[in-house]
N, C-alpha and C positions, 0 to 999 in steps of 0.2 A: 184732745192730744192727737197728734198725727202719728204717721210713721216716720218722722225725723229722728226721735230717739233712736230707732233700731238702724238707721242709715247711718246716724253719729256714729254707735258702737262699732258698726261694723267698718266704718271709715277709719275709726280710730286703732282697731285693731291690724287692719290692713296697712296702714300709714306706719305702723310701730314695726311690723316685721319687714316693710320694704325698707325703711330708714336703716334698720341693722344690718340689713343685706348691702345696702349701698356703703354704709360705713365700714364694714368687714373687707369688701371690694376695693376702696379707694383709700381708706385712712384719713378722710377728710371731712369737715365739719358741713360745708356748704351743703351737701345733698340733705343732710338732716333738716337744715333749716328750710331747704326747697320744700320737703315734705309737710314741715309743720305749717308752713304759709298756704299750701293747699288743704290741708286738713283745716287750718283755720277759717279759710275763706268759705268751705263748704258748710263748716258748722254755723257760720254767721248768717250765710244767707238762709240755712235750712231754718236757724231760730227765727229770723224774721218773718219767713212765709208761715211758719206754726203759729208763733204768738199771734200775729197779726191778722191770721186768718185772708192771707192774699189771695186772690185768685188768678187764672193764667196770664191776665194783663200785667198785674202786678208783679208776678214771677219775672215775666220776660224783661218788664221795667227794672227790676232790680240787676238781673243778670248783664243787661245792657250799660245801665250807669255804672256798675262795678267793674265792667271791662274796659268802659272807656277811662274811668277814673284810672285804673291800672295802668293803662296804655301811656296816659299823660305823666305817671308817676315814673314809669318804667323810663320814657324819654328825657324827664328831668335829671334823673339819677344818672342816665348815663352821660348827660352832658356834664354833670358834676364831676364825674368820675375821669372823663377825658380831661379836663382843665387840671384837674390834681394830678395827672401824671406829668 
């Protein structure tokens, strides 16, 4: 077991505090979902790295693949959003 549970716990509390502050400032829900998505991404990558005991190359591969996937999804969803308007 690596150090990802410690990072995960710290990330959870920091994200919770930042989410509450954002909600109190803006009174909108989308910043909360933004924080949740960042925390979930870090948890998922950390879990995969910890469970599969991935080395340096594997960590970089996971980060690159997920970044490309999120860019493609963002582009796709932005096109859908523009069509709906």
